[in-house]
C-alpha positions as CSV (number, residue, x, y, z in Angstrom):
1,M,152.6,95.9,71.4
2,S,149.2,94.5,70.3
3,G,146.7,97.2,70.7
4,E,144.8,99.0,68.0
5,G,144.9,102.7,67.3
6,G,145.7,105.4,64.8
7,L,142.5,105.6,62.6
8,D,139.8,108.1,63.2
9,T,136.7,106.7,61.3
10,N,133.1,106.4,62.1
11,G,132.4,103.5,59.8
12,D,130.1,103.7,56.8
13,S,126.7,102.0,56.1
14,S,126.7,103.0,52.5
15,G,128.9,100.1,51.4
16,N,132.1,102.1,51.0
17,A,135.1,101.0,53.0
18,P,136.7,103.5,55.4
19,A,139.8,105.3,54.1
20,F,142.9,103.2,54.8
21,G,145.4,105.7,56.2
22,A,142.9,108.5,57.3
23,D,144.1,111.6,59.1
24,I,143.7,111.4,62.9
25,S,144.0,113.8,65.8
26,N,143.9,111.5,68.8
27,C,144.2,107.7,68.7
28,D,142.3,107.5,72.0
29,R,139.2,108.7,70.3
30,E,139.4,106.3,67.3
31,P,136.1,104.3,67.2
32,I,137.7,100.9,66.5
33,H,134.5,99.0,67.4
34,I,132.7,100.3,64.3
35,P,135.3,100.0,61.5
36,G,132.8,99.4,58.7
37,S,134.8,96.5,57.4
38,I,136.1,93.0,58.3
39,Q,139.1,90.8,57.6
40,P,138.7,89.3,54.1
41,H,139.3,85.6,55.0
42,G,135.8,85.5,56.6
43,A,132.3,86.8,55.8
44,L,129.7,88.7,57.7
45,L,125.9,88.8,57.4
46,A,123.7,91.2,59.6
47,I,120.1,90.1,59.5
48,D,116.8,91.1,60.9
49,P,116.0,88.8,63.8
50,E,112.3,88.7,62.9
51,D,112.1,87.9,59.2
52,L,115.8,86.9,58.7
53,Q,116.2,89.4,55.9
54,I,119.9,90.2,55.1
55,L,120.5,93.9,55.9
56,Q,124.3,94.1,55.7
57,A,126.9,91.8,54.1
58,G,130.6,91.8,53.6
59,G,133.7,89.5,53.1
60,D,134.2,86.4,50.9
61,T,130.5,85.5,50.6
62,G,131.0,84.5,47.0
63,R,133.3,81.6,47.8
64,M,131.3,80.6,50.9
65,L,127.6,81.2,50.0
66,G,127.8,81.5,46.1
67,A,126.8,85.2,46.0
68,E,128.7,88.5,46.4
69,P,127.7,90.8,49.3
70,I,125.8,93.2,47.0
71,E,123.7,90.3,45.7
72,L,122.8,89.1,49.2
73,L,121.4,92.5,50.4
74,G,117.6,92.2,50.8
75,Q,117.5,88.4,50.4
76,N,116.2,86.1,53.1
77,L,118.8,84.0,54.9
78,S,117.0,80.8,53.9
79,D,117.8,81.6,50.3
80,C,121.5,80.8,50.9
81,V,121.5,78.6,54.1
82,A,119.9,75.1,54.4
83,G,116.6,74.8,56.3
84,D,118.1,72.7,59.2
85,R,120.6,75.5,59.8
86,I,117.8,78.1,59.8
87,S,116.0,76.0,62.5
88,R,119.2,75.8,64.5
89,L,119.6,79.6,64.3
90,R,116.0,80.2,65.4
91,T,116.5,77.8,68.4
92,L,119.6,79.7,69.4
93,L,117.8,83.1,69.2
94,H,115.1,81.8,71.5
95,T,117.2,79.8,74.0
96,E,120.5,81.6,74.3
97,G,119.3,84.9,75.8
98,S,121.1,88.1,74.9
99,L,123.8,86.4,72.7
100,I,126.2,89.3,73.3
101,R,129.2,87.0,72.7
102,P,129.6,84.9,69.6
103,V,128.2,81.3,69.8
104,H,129.1,78.6,67.4
105,A,125.8,78.0,65.5
106,F,126.6,75.4,62.9
107,G,129.0,74.4,60.1
108,I,128.4,74.7,56.4
109,I,130.2,73.6,53.2
110,G,131.5,76.3,50.9
111,K,129.7,76.6,47.6
112,H,132.8,76.6,45.4
113,D,135.6,74.6,47.0
114,E,133.5,72.6,49.5
115,M,135.6,73.9,52.4
116,T,134.2,73.4,55.9
117,I,133.1,76.7,57.4
118,D,132.3,77.5,61.0
119,T,129.4,79.9,61.5
120,F,129.0,82.0,64.7
121,V,126.1,84.1,65.8
122,Y,125.7,87.1,68.2
123,R,123.5,90.2,68.6
124,S,124.7,93.7,67.8
125,G,122.0,96.3,68.6
126,S,118.9,95.4,66.7
127,H,120.8,93.1,64.3
128,V,121.6,89.4,64.5
129,V,125.2,88.9,63.1
130,L,126.4,85.8,61.4
131,E,130.2,85.4,61.0
132,L,131.6,82.7,58.7
133,E,135.2,81.5,59.0
134,P,136.8,78.7,56.9
135,I,138.6,76.0,58.7
136,L,142.2,76.3,57.3
137,E,144.2,74.6,60.1
138,E,143.7,71.3,62.0
139,S,142.5,71.4,65.6
140,P,143.9,69.5,68.6
141,E,142.2,66.2,69.4
142,D,141.6,66.8,73.1
143,T,141.7,70.6,73.9
144,L,140.5,70.1,77.5
145,A,143.4,67.8,78.3
146,M,145.7,70.2,76.7
147,V,144.5,73.1,78.8
148,Q,144.7,71.0,82.0
149,T,148.3,70.2,81.1
150,M,149.1,73.8,80.5
151,L,147.6,74.9,83.8
152,A,149.4,72.1,85.7
153,R,152.7,73.4,84.4
154,V,152.2,77.1,85.1
155,Q,150.8,76.7,88.6
156,E,154.1,75.2,89.7
157,A,155.7,78.6,89.5
158,E,156.5,80.1,92.9
159,S,156.7,83.8,92.0
160,T,154.7,86.1,89.8
161,H,157.6,86.5,87.3
162,A,158.1,82.8,87.1
163,F,154.3,82.4,86.5
164,C,154.4,84.8,83.6
165,Q,157.4,83.0,82.1
166,A,155.5,79.7,82.3
167,L,152.6,81.4,80.6
168,A,154.8,82.4,77.7
169,V,156.4,79.0,77.4
170,E,153.2,77.0,77.4
171,M,151.4,79.3,74.9
172,H,154.4,79.1,72.6
173,R,154.4,75.3,72.9
174,V,150.7,74.9,72.2
175,S,149.9,77.7,69.8
176,G,153.0,77.3,67.6
177,F,153.5,81.0,67.2
178,D,157.1,82.2,66.6
179,R,157.1,84.5,69.6
180,V,154.9,84.7,72.7
181,M,155.3,87.5,75.2
182,V,153.6,88.3,78.5
183,Y,153.1,92.1,78.4
184,R,152.3,93.8,81.7
185,F,150.7,97.3,82.1
186,L,152.3,99.7,84.5
187,Q,150.7,102.3,86.7
188,D,151.0,105.0,84.0
189,D,149.5,102.7,81.4
190,S,152.8,102.1,79.7
191,G,153.9,98.5,79.6
192,C,156.8,96.2,79.6
193,V,157.5,92.7,78.3
194,E,157.6,90.7,81.5
195,A,158.3,87.2,79.9
196,E,159.1,85.8,76.5
197,S,159.4,82.5,74.7
198,R,160.4,82.5,71.0
199,S,161.6,80.4,68.1
200,E,165.0,80.5,66.7
201,G,165.7,83.6,64.5
202,M,163.0,85.7,66.2
203,E,164.2,89.0,67.7
204,S,163.8,89.3,71.5
205,F,161.7,92.0,73.0
206,L,162.1,90.8,76.6
207,G,162.5,93.7,79.1
208,L,161.5,96.4,76.6
209,H,159.1,99.1,77.6
210,Y,156.3,100.5,75.4
211,P,154.5,103.9,75.8
212,A,150.8,104.0,76.7
213,S,150.0,105.3,73.2
214,D,150.9,101.9,71.7
215,I,147.7,100.5,73.2
216,P,145.1,103.3,73.3
217,R,142.4,103.5,75.9
218,Q,139.5,102.2,73.7
219,A,141.7,99.2,72.7
220,R,142.3,98.3,76.3
221,Q,138.6,98.5,76.9
222,L,137.9,96.0,74.0
223,Y,140.5,93.6,75.6
224,L,138.2,93.5,78.6
225,T,135.2,92.8,76.4
226,N,137.0,90.1,74.3
227,W,139.6,87.8,75.8
228,L,141.1,86.8,72.5
229,R,141.9,88.8,69.3
230,L,143.3,87.1,66.2
231,I,144.8,88.7,63.0
232,P,145.6,85.7,60.7
233,D,147.3,87.8,58.0
234,A,148.1,91.4,58.8
235,R,148.8,92.1,55.1
236,Y,145.1,92.0,54.2
237,T,143.0,94.6,52.5
238,P,139.8,95.3,54.5
239,A,136.6,93.9,53.1
240,P,133.9,96.6,53.4
241,I,130.5,95.8,55.0
242,L,127.7,96.8,52.5
243,A,124.3,97.8,53.8
244,M,120.8,98.3,52.4
245,D,119.5,101.9,52.3
246,D,117.2,101.1,55.3
247,T,116.3,102.9,58.5
248,R,117.3,99.7,60.3
249,N,120.9,100.6,59.3
250,A,120.9,104.1,60.5
251,E,123.6,103.4,63.0
252,P,127.0,101.8,62.2
253,L,127.2,98.2,63.0
254,D,129.0,97.7,66.4
255,L,131.6,94.9,66.0
256,S,132.9,95.0,69.6
257,H,132.3,91.2,69.9
258,S,133.3,90.3,66.3
259,R,135.9,87.7,65.6
260,I,136.8,89.0,62.2
261,R,136.5,92.8,62.8
262,S,138.9,94.8,60.7
263,V,141.6,96.4,62.9
264,S,143.0,99.8,62.7
265,P,145.3,100.3,59.7
266,M,147.7,102.0,62.1
267,H,147.9,98.8,64.0
268,L,148.5,96.8,60.8
269,A,151.4,99.1,59.8
270,Y,152.7,98.8,63.4
271,L,152.8,95.0,63.0
272,A,154.4,95.3,59.6
273,N,157.1,97.5,61.0
274,M,157.8,94.8,63.7
275,G,158.1,92.1,60.9
276,V,154.9,90.4,62.2
277,V,152.4,88.8,59.7
278,A,150.0,87.1,62.1
279,S,149.2,88.0,65.7
280,M,147.0,86.7,68.5
281,S,146.4,88.5,71.8
282,L,144.9,87.1,75.0
283,S,143.8,89.2,77.9
284,I,145.1,88.8,81.4
285,V,142.4,90.3,83.7
286,L,142.8,90.6,87.5
287,G,139.9,91.8,89.6
288,G,138.1,93.2,86.5
289,R,141.1,95.2,85.5
290,L,143.3,94.6,82.4
291,W,146.6,93.5,84.0
292,G,148.4,92.6,80.8
293,L,148.3,90.6,77.6
294,I,149.7,87.3,76.2
295,A,150.9,88.6,72.8
296,C,151.7,86.0,70.1
297,H,153.5,86.9,66.8
298,H,154.2,84.9,63.7
299,R,156.3,85.4,60.6
300,E,153.7,83.7,58.3
301,P,149.9,83.7,58.2
302,R,148.2,81.6,60.9
303,F,144.5,80.7,60.6
304,I,144.0,79.2,64.1
305,S,141.0,76.9,64.4
306,H,138.0,77.7,66.6
307,R,138.7,74.9,69.0
308,L,142.3,75.9,69.5
309,R,141.3,79.5,70.0
310,M,138.7,78.5,72.6
311,A,141.3,76.4,74.4
312,C,143.7,79.3,74.5
313,E,141.0,81.7,75.7
314,L,140.0,79.2,78.5
315,F,143.7,78.9,79.4
316,A,144.1,82.7,79.6
317,Q,140.9,83.0,81.8
318,M,142.0,80.3,84.2
319,A,145.6,81.5,84.3
320,S,144.3,85.0,85.1
321,S,142.4,83.5,88.0
322,R,145.5,81.7,89.3
323,L,147.7,84.8,88.8
324,E,145.1,86.9,90.7
325,T,145.3,84.5,93.6
326,K,149.1,84.6,93.6
327,V,149.2,88.4,93.4
328,G,146.4,88.6,96.1
329,A,148.3,86.3,98.4
330,E,151.5,88.4,98.1
331,E,149.4,91.6,98.8
332,F,147.6,89.9,101.7
333,E,151.0,88.9,103.3
334,A,152.1,92.5,103.1
335,Q,148.9,93.7,104.6
336,L,149.1,91.2,107.4
337,R,152.6,92.3,108.2
338,S,151.5,95.9,108.1
339,K,148.6,95.1,110.5
340,R,150.8,93.5,113.1
341,I,153.2,96.4,113.1
342,H,150.3,98.8,113.2
343,E,149.0,97.2,116.3
344,D,152.4,97.4,118.0
345,L,152.6,101.1,117.0
346,V,149.2,101.9,118.5
347,T,150.2,100.0,121.7
348,H,153.4,102.1,122.0
349,M,151.5,105.3,121.5
350,S,149.0,104.4,124.1
351,G,151.7,103.7,126.7
352,V,153.8,106.8,126.4
353,A,153.2,110.5,126.9
354,G,154.6,111.7,123.6
355,M,153.4,110.6,120.1
356,A,156.9,111.0,118.6
357,E,158.4,108.7,121.2
358,G,155.8,106.0,120.7
359,L,156.3,106.1,116.9
360,T,160.1,106.1,116.7
361,R,161.6,104.9,120.0
362,Y,160.5,101.3,120.0
363,R,160.7,98.4,117.5
364,P,158.9,98.0,115.2
365,N,158.7,101.7,114.3
366,L,157.5,103.8,111.4
367,L,160.3,102.7,109.2
368,D,159.3,99.1,109.7
369,Y,155.7,100.0,109.0
370,I,156.3,101.5,105.6
371,P,159.6,100.7,103.9
372,A,161.6,103.9,103.5
373,E,165.0,105.4,104.1
374,G,163.8,108.0,106.5
375,V,160.8,109.2,108.5
376,G,160.1,112.5,110.1
377,L,157.4,113.8,112.5
378,W,156.4,117.5,112.3
379,L,154.4,118.1,115.5
380,D,153.8,121.7,116.8
381,D,156.8,123.0,114.9
382,H,159.0,120.3,116.5
383,Y,160.8,117.9,114.2
384,T,161.7,114.4,115.1
385,R,163.4,112.2,112.6
386,L,164.6,108.7,112.1
387,G,167.0,107.5,109.3
388,C,167.9,109.7,106.3
389,T,165.7,112.8,106.0
390,P,165.9,116.4,104.8
391,R,167.0,119.1,107.3
392,K,164.5,120.8,109.6
393,K,164.5,124.0,107.6
394,Q,163.8,122.1,104.4
395,V,161.0,120.1,106.0
396,A,159.5,123.3,107.4
397,A,159.2,124.7,103.9
398,L,157.9,121.4,102.6
399,V,155.2,121.3,105.3
400,A,154.2,124.9,104.4
401,W,153.8,123.8,100.7
402,L,151.8,120.8,101.7
403,N,149.4,123.0,103.8
404,E,148.9,125.3,100.8
405,T,148.4,122.7,98.1
406,V,147.3,119.3,99.5
407,T,143.9,118.7,100.9
408,A,143.9,114.9,101.2
409,G,144.7,113.3,104.5
410,V,147.4,111.1,102.9
411,F,149.5,112.5,100.0
412,H,152.1,110.4,98.1
413,T,154.4,110.8,95.1
414,D,157.5,109.1,93.7
415,R,158.6,112.3,91.9
416,L,158.5,115.1,94.5
417,P,161.0,117.4,92.8
418,L,158.8,117.5,89.7
419,L,155.8,118.7,91.8
420,Y,157.8,120.8,94.4
421,P,160.9,122.2,92.7
422,P,162.8,123.1,95.9
423,A,162.9,119.4,96.6
424,A,165.6,119.0,93.9
425,E,168.0,120.3,96.5
426,F,167.5,117.2,98.7
427,A,166.4,114.7,96.0
428,D,169.2,112.4,97.1
429,V,167.1,111.7,100.3
430,A,163.6,112.7,99.4
431,S,162.5,112.1,95.8
432,G,159.6,110.0,97.1
433,L,157.2,111.2,99.8
434,I,154.2,109.9,101.8
435,A,152.8,112.7,103.9
436,L,150.2,111.8,106.5
437,S,148.4,114.7,108.2
438,V,147.4,114.3,111.9
439,S,145.7,117.6,112.7
440,K,143.7,120.4,111.2
441,M,145.2,123.6,109.8
442,P,148.0,124.3,110.3
443,R,148.6,120.6,109.8
444,D,151.1,118.4,111.6
445,Y,152.6,115.5,109.5
446,V,154.2,112.1,109.6
447,L,156.6,112.1,106.5
448,W,158.2,109.0,104.9
449,F,161.1,109.7,102.5
450,R,162.7,107.7,99.8
451,P,165.8,108.8,98.0
452,E,166.3,109.3,94.2
453,A,166.7,106.0,92.4
454,L,168.7,106.6,89.2
455,R,167.7,103.9,86.7
456,T,167.7,103.2,83.0
457,V,164.5,102.3,81.2
458,I,164.9,100.5,77.9
459,W,162.1,101.4,75.5
460,A,161.1,99.7,72.2
461,G,162.0,102.7,70.2
462,D,161.9,106.4,71.2
463,P,158.8,106.8,73.5
464,N,158.7,110.5,72.8
465,K,158.0,109.8,69.2
466,P,155.1,107.2,69.2
467,V,154.2,108.3,65.6
468,E,156.0,109.9,62.7
469,T,154.4,112.7,60.7
470,V,154.8,112.6,56.9
471,N,153.6,114.6,54.0
472,G,153.3,117.9,55.8
473,G,151.4,116.4,58.7
474,Q,148.4,115.2,56.7
475,H,149.0,111.5,57.4
476,I,150.7,109.6,60.2
477,S,152.3,106.2,60.6
478,P,153.5,104.3,63.6
479,R,157.2,104.4,64.4
480,K,159.3,102.1,62.3
481,S,162.2,101.4,64.8
482,F,161.8,99.1,67.7
483,A,165.4,99.0,68.6
484,A,166.2,99.4,72.3
485,W,166.2,103.1,73.2
486,K,167.6,103.9,76.7
487,E,166.3,106.7,78.9
488,S,167.8,107.7,82.2
489,V,165.2,108.5,84.8
490,Q,166.1,111.1,87.4
491,L,164.4,112.8,90.3
492,H,162.2,109.7,90.9
493,S,162.2,107.3,93.8
494,H,161.1,103.7,93.8
495,P,157.3,103.8,93.5
496,W,155.1,103.4,96.6
497,R,153.0,100.2,96.6
498,S,149.3,100.5,97.0
499,V,149.6,98.6,100.3
500,D,152.0,101.3,101.5
501,V,149.5,104.0,100.8
502,E,146.7,102.1,102.4
503,A,148.8,101.4,105.5
504,A,149.3,105.2,105.8
505,K,145.6,105.8,105.7
506,I,144.9,103.2,108.3
507,L,147.6,104.6,110.6
508,R,146.1,108.1,110.2
509,L,142.8,107.0,111.6
510,S,144.5,105.4,114.6
511,L,146.6,108.6,115.2
512,M,143.6,110.8,115.0
513,E,141.9,108.6,117.7
514,V,144.9,108.8,120.0
515,I,145.0,112.6,119.6
516,L,141.4,113.1,120.3
517,R,141.7,110.9,123.3
518,R,144.6,112.9,124.7
519,I,143.0,116.3,124.3
520,D,140.1,115.5,126.6
521,Q,140.5,117.5,129.8
522,L,140.2,115.6,133.1
523,S,138.4,118.5,134.7
524,R,135.7,118.5,132.0
525,E,135.3,114.7,132.4
526,R,134.7,115.0,136.1
527,E,132.2,117.8,135.6
528,E,130.4,115.8,133.0
529,A,130.4,112.8,135.3
530,R,128.8,114.8,138.1
531,S,126.2,116.2,135.8
532,K,125.4,112.8,134.5
533,Q,125.2,111.4,138.1
534,E,122.7,114.0,139.1
535,A,120.6,113.5,135.9
536,L,120.7,109.7,136.5
537,S,119.6,110.2,140.1
538,A,116.6,112.3,139.0
539,E,115.9,109.7,136.3
540,L,116.0,106.9,138.9
541,D,113.5,108.8,141.1
542,R,111.2,109.3,138.2
543,R,111.5,105.6,137.2
544,L,110.7,104.5,140.8
545,E,107.5,106.5,140.6
546,Q,106.7,104.8,137.3
547,W,107.3,101.4,138.8
548,Q,104.8,102.1,141.6
549,A,102.2,103.3,139.0
550,V,102.8,100.2,136.9
551,A,102.5,97.9,140.0
552,A,99.1,99.5,140.8
553,E,97.9,99.1,137.2
554,L,99.0,95.5,137.2
555,K,96.7,94.8,140.2
556,E,93.8,96.6,138.6
557,E,94.2,95.1,135.2
558,A,95.2,91.5,136.0
559,R,93.1,90.1,133.2
560,Q,94.7,92.2,130.5
561,R,97.6,89.8,130.0
562,A,98.8,91.2,126.7
563,L,99.1,94.7,128.1
564,V,100.8,93.4,131.2
565,E,103.4,91.5,129.1
566,T,104.1,94.7,127.1
567,E,104.6,96.7,130.3
568,L,106.8,94.0,131.7
569,S,109.0,94.2,128.7
570,Q,109.3,98.0,129.2
571,V,110.1,97.4,132.8
572,L,112.8,94.9,131.9
573,R,114.4,97.4,129.4
574,S,114.3,100.1,132.1
575,T,115.8,97.8,134.6
576,V,118.7,96.9,132.4
577,E,119.3,100.6,131.6
578,E,119.1,101.4,135.3
579,Q,121.5,98.6,136.1
580,E,123.9,99.9,133.6
581,A,123.5,103.4,134.9
582,E,124.1,102.2,138.5
583,R,127.1,100.2,137.3
584,R,128.5,103.4,135.7
585,R,128.0,105.4,138.8
586,I,129.6,102.8,141.1
587,A,132.5,102.4,138.6
588,R,133.1,106.2,138.6
589,E,132.9,106.3,142.4
590,L,135.4,103.4,142.7
591,H,137.7,105.0,140.2
592,D,137.5,108.6,141.3
593,S,136.8,108.7,145.0
594,L,138.3,105.5,146.3
595,G,141.2,105.7,143.7
596,Q,142.1,109.2,144.9
597,T,142.0,108.1,148.5
598,L,144.4,105.2,147.8
599,T,146.7,107.5,146.0
600,L,146.8,109.8,149.1
601,L,147.4,106.8,151.3
602,Q,150.4,105.8,149.2
603,L,151.7,109.3,149.3
604,G,151.2,109.4,153.1
605,L,153.1,106.1,153.5
606,D,156.0,107.6,151.4
607,N,156.1,110.7,153.6
608,L,155.9,108.6,156.7
609,G,158.9,106.6,155.6
610,H,160.9,109.8,155.4
611,T,159.9,111.1,158.8
612,L,160.3,108.0,160.9
613,P,163.7,107.1,162.2
614,E,165.5,104.5,160.1
615,S,164.7,101.0,161.2
616,D,164.6,97.7,159.4
617,R,161.4,96.6,161.1
618,I,159.7,99.9,160.3
619,S,160.9,99.8,156.7
620,R,159.6,96.3,156.2
621,Q,156.2,97.2,157.7
622,L,156.0,100.3,155.5
623,S,156.9,98.3,152.4
624,A,154.3,95.7,153.2
625,L,151.7,98.5,153.7
626,K,152.7,100.1,150.4
627,A,152.4,96.7,148.6
628,L,149.0,96.2,150.2
629,A,147.8,99.6,149.1
630,N,149.1,99.0,145.5
631,S,147.3,95.6,145.4
632,F,144.1,97.2,146.8
633,G,144.3,99.9,144.2
634,S,144.7,97.4,141.3
635,E,141.8,95.4,142.7
636,V,139.7,98.5,142.9
637,N,140.5,99.4,139.2
638,R,139.7,95.8,138.2
639,L,136.3,95.9,140.0
640,A,135.5,99.3,138.5
641,W,136.3,98.0,135.0
642,E,134.2,94.8,135.5
643,I,131.3,96.7,136.9
644,R,131.3,99.2,134.0
645,P,134.3,99.8,131.7
646,T,134.7,103.6,131.2
647,A,136.1,102.9,127.7
648,L,132.6,101.8,126.6
649,D,131.2,105.3,127.3
650,D,134.3,107.3,126.4
651,L,136.0,105.4,123.5
652,G,133.3,103.1,122.1
653,L,132.5,99.5,121.8
654,E,135.6,98.3,119.9
655,T,138.0,99.6,122.5
656,A,136.0,98.2,125.4
657,I,135.8,94.7,123.8
658,R,139.5,94.8,123.0
659,H,140.3,95.6,126.7
660,L,137.9,92.9,127.9
661,V,139.6,90.3,125.7
662,E,143.1,91.4,126.9
663,T,142.0,91.1,130.5
664,W,140.7,87.5,129.9
665,G,143.8,86.7,127.9
666,E,146.0,87.6,130.9
667,R,143.9,85.5,133.3
668,L,143.5,82.3,131.2
669,N,145.6,80.3,128.9
670,M,143.4,81.2,126.0
671,Q,144.2,82.8,122.6
672,F,141.9,85.5,121.2
673,D,141.5,86.4,117.6
674,L,139.9,89.8,117.2
675,R,138.5,91.3,114.0
676,L,137.1,94.7,114.8
677,P,137.0,96.9,111.7
678,S,136.8,100.5,112.6
679,I,133.2,101.7,112.8
680,E,132.9,105.2,111.4
681,R,130.2,106.3,113.8
682,R,129.2,105.6,117.4
683,L,126.3,103.2,117.8
684,D,123.3,103.9,120.1
685,P,124.5,103.6,123.7
686,T,121.9,100.9,124.4
687,V,123.2,98.8,121.5
688,E,126.8,99.3,122.5
689,T,126.0,98.2,126.1
690,T,124.0,95.2,124.9
691,L,126.8,94.0,122.6
692,Y,129.5,94.5,125.2
693,R,127.5,92.5,127.8
694,V,126.8,89.7,125.2
695,V,130.6,89.4,124.6
696,Q,131.3,89.5,128.3
697,E,128.7,86.8,129.1
698,A,129.8,84.6,126.1
699,I,133.5,84.7,127.2
700,T,132.5,84.0,130.8
701,N,130.6,80.9,129.7
702,I,133.5,79.8,127.5
703,A,135.9,80.2,130.3
704,K,133.6,78.2,132.7
705,H,132.3,75.4,130.5
706,A,133.9,75.2,127.1
707,E,137.5,74.1,127.9
708,A,138.6,76.1,124.9
709,T,142.0,77.3,123.9
710,R,141.1,79.7,121.2
711,V,138.3,82.3,120.8
712,A,137.5,84.4,117.8
713,V,135.4,87.6,117.9
714,L,134.2,89.4,114.8
715,L,132.3,92.7,114.8
716,E,131.1,94.6,111.8
717,A,128.4,97.2,111.1
718,N,126.7,98.7,108.1
719,E,123.9,101.3,107.8
720,K,121.2,98.7,108.6
721,E,122.6,96.3,111.2
722,V,125.4,95.2,113.5
723,R,126.7,91.6,113.2
724,L,128.7,89.9,116.0
725,I,130.2,86.4,115.7
726,I,131.8,84.7,118.7
727,E,133.4,81.3,118.1
728,D,135.4,78.9,120.3
729,N,137.2,75.6,119.7
730,G,135.9,74.1,123.0
731,R,134.0,70.8,123.7
732,G,130.7,72.2,122.3
733,F,127.3,70.7,123.0
734,S,124.2,69.4,121.3
735,P,121.5,72.1,120.9
736,G,118.8,69.4,121.4
737,E,120.4,68.0,124.6
738,R,118.1,67.1,127.4
739,D,118.6,66.8,131.2
740,Q,118.2,63.8,133.3
741,H,114.4,64.3,133.6
742,G,114.0,64.4,129.8
743,A,113.4,68.1,129.6
744,P,115.4,70.4,127.3
745,A,118.7,71.5,128.9
746,R,118.5,75.0,130.3
747,R,121.5,77.0,129.4
748,L,121.3,80.1,131.6
749,G,124.1,81.9,129.8
750,L,122.4,81.7,126.4
751,L,119.1,82.6,128.0
752,G,120.5,85.7,129.5
753,I,122.0,86.7,126.1
754,R,118.7,86.2,124.4
755,E,116.9,88.3,126.9
756,R,119.4,91.2,126.5
757,L,119.2,91.0,122.7
758,S,115.4,91.1,122.8
759,L,115.6,94.6,124.3
760,V,117.2,95.9,121.2
761,S,115.3,93.6,118.8
762,G,118.4,91.5,118.3
763,T,118.5,87.8,117.3
764,L,120.8,85.0,118.4
765,E,121.6,81.8,116.4
766,V,123.8,79.0,117.9
767,E,125.8,76.4,116.0
768,S,127.4,73.7,118.1
769,S,128.1,70.0,118.3
770,P,130.0,67.9,120.8
771,G,133.8,68.2,120.2
772,H,133.5,70.9,117.6
773,G,133.2,74.1,119.6
774,C,130.4,76.6,119.5
775,T,129.6,79.6,117.3
776,L,127.2,82.5,118.3
777,F,125.7,84.6,115.5
778,I,124.2,87.9,116.8
779,V,122.4,90.5,114.6
780,V,121.1,93.8,116.0
781,P,119.2,96.2,113.7
782,L,120.1,99.8,113.7
């Protein structure tokens, strides 16, 4: 489309222009940033930044400066540029920092025809480069207003496609080029014309595809460096850059940021074959990645002014930002939908005995989670499927191939038969595959299938012949035909979106957690609980002895206040740990011993109902006793959880907080917003306990005092610290509030939170005001 490629040259500092039409072996390796020449409508001077001696020169310097390039070499810049311009240049070199991008330095009048000439300056290696361009076309009066109008028109577009079409229309209207296209790069680096606006008589390229070789890799990199690339007249003959025989010119001059850099002759031939004389390309960059180009073509030469170019570049940059926001919003909506379905799936899995049942029986299910025609679960050589999938025997062979060849936890492809030839047999249901492994070798899998999607791709010429070899292969030229060339694509499915693959990765983590939780044996848990209870009892006895020793030392060393305070802090820490240990022991006893007794009581009542003679009165009494036993059991479980949630020890902080919030949500008319990204490792037990108690105390205070209807909890951790934010929309308070005696108001809940956090070196910050809720910011170092 508008990239450069096809010339393998290293530039030349001897003053000779590179060969126009040189033999190449790989366009991707062509050093187009050091062409050794410029476009002849401009001029270039490379000078020493210290003494301003001209080291290299090229272009139409005779018309602009009154001397040919060879005559300028070795001269001082002040010999051909007025003193006030020299002063301006020195000021720029001292105030503009690195000057890696061209900056407008000053204007001059041509020596021969008194034409106004713009001069731009930038640094390239050890050189300072001046580029001179004559002003050949008029500039708009108010470029800022023009850009504002363009942006106002494109941002009205509702979809990405409509936005691209608006870009093409506005650039066509403002730039005056005959044809303006929005060219989008695809996943395989090929591209297609997404939108187009053209003048009458111009051929349409809308919808055509172009192979990746049309815009080589190094050309795409330059489009990230320079947002705008202009070729005023593609029929030009390159003007060589001449250089002094000087050690300062040992390396070719890097023209990556040049406005008049000569482009690859292959690209010029490419434009000629398309019937294009002038072209301008503007980058569309999303998230630091080249998303596409705004490609402008004209049938006659176009020497766009500096002001209009800057306006177009600003428009491209701001339009890229708006497009990135629009694309990001669409991806966020898809991620949000995926997250809601993911939470439902995890809830289903946690509530049933079999994973397959939890993932396929209820709605939403796995087909709702990732759009596909069929999904299959291969678990312990059992196959459960939903929708259109291959047969069990075919899936068994596919799983064996995956186990032999795939190491990643999530594998995806939209061309399975090309990677796994036996899949051609069932391509009509499984040309696309996402495979999610849920165990170690031999692996079990969750498999999403998409059928073959027969489609026709219309290329701009034959994509299998990006270049044509002539003269026995000694020279190459770009293809000459851009007529629509249709290619039928088979054994491919519709491609998977990145959000689909990411959703599979997230689900895999949740499935692994569920599996690990289910493989824990109850007998081992009881044995571990007994061992921990004995260890805690011994630890408690040892701590009691320590307390007695500490009490004796306090009496003997009453005057050593600093030491006493330190020891009190240690005692406080130990007390909290002992309290949590005792809570854990009581919770285990309530859950195991009393819970088993209630279970036996319920079984006994059931047996008693079968043995007693039938009687309405007896049946009613037994039913009442059963209901009482069930209620008592629920209350015991609730008390055990409030005393010490077992999930905090067994499953971690996130699960415990989630259960705590669910419990409060059931009791109160309060909505909770949880943001608990998965923490890859378990935190220190003391830290986890402290953070859980802080959340518990904060929610209790909100329920008692805040009159809130919504609470948000955010937990995140990195290698250095854990951050916890708790926010409500309640009535709030003034941090400087005082009681009726004029003393600062004592808020026992916040005081308790601060004391707990001090034990783990944590900090608490409170933001609140009357009528605007309250936010707690907690940070605990790791």
